Residue, then its C-alpha position, 0 to 999 in steps of 0.5 A: x956507613x949506617x942503616x936507618x930504621x923508620x916507623x912511619x905513623x900518621x903523625x910521627x916517624x920514629x927513627x933508629x940508627x945502626x952502629x957503624x958495624x951494623x950490629x946494633x940499632x939505637x933509637x934516635x928521635x921522633x919526627x913529628x908533623x902537624x898533619x898526616x899529608x905534610x911530609x916535606x919537613x919530615x923528608x928534609x929531616x930524614x935527608x939531613x940525618x942520612x947525610x950526617x950519619x952516612x946512611x947507606x940504606x933505609x929500612x922502613x916498617x911495613x904495617x901488614x895486617x896479622x893475616x899478611x894482607x896490606x891495608x891503607x897504612x901499608x899503602x901509605x908506607x909504600x908511597x912514603x918509600x917512593x918519596x924517600x927514595x926520590x929525596x935521598x937517593x938511597x935504597x929503601x927496604x920494606x920490612x914487616x913490622x907486625x907486633x913491633x908497637x906491642x913489643x915496644x909498649x912491653x919494653x917500656x912497661x918493663x923499664x918503668x915508663x908510665x903508661x901516659x908517657x909511652x905514646x910519646x916514645x912508641x914510634x922511636x922504640x918500634x923503629x929500633x925494633x924493626x931495624x934490630x930485627x932486620x940487622x939480626x935476620x938479614x945477611x944483605x947489609 
């Protein structure tokens, strides 16, 4: 069994997967869509990955404002959570993702990813950070 981490963006969803021992998170892929409100193919791909990797739980980033308030992106993420639960039948845990995009950008800068290429990978790296933080700080796995 594995846990999946997701970073839900307006045009992409970054995907990360835990190892079977639930110790480490690995960036897996980026699911892209042409329009923000078109989620059917995105949900279908996530469902495929859940079956392929025997995912038992999904951790979805919750984009809160720095003061902890929920904004439009947080509401969209909550709606996506409900769609994921209906589609996969798995529990979806909302997890604070504040500053993960900044952290992902810093990691890519450190390993030498050129600035113009970082946007392509940022959601996938952010998903990995969200999932790793969850694995490191939650006993309920």
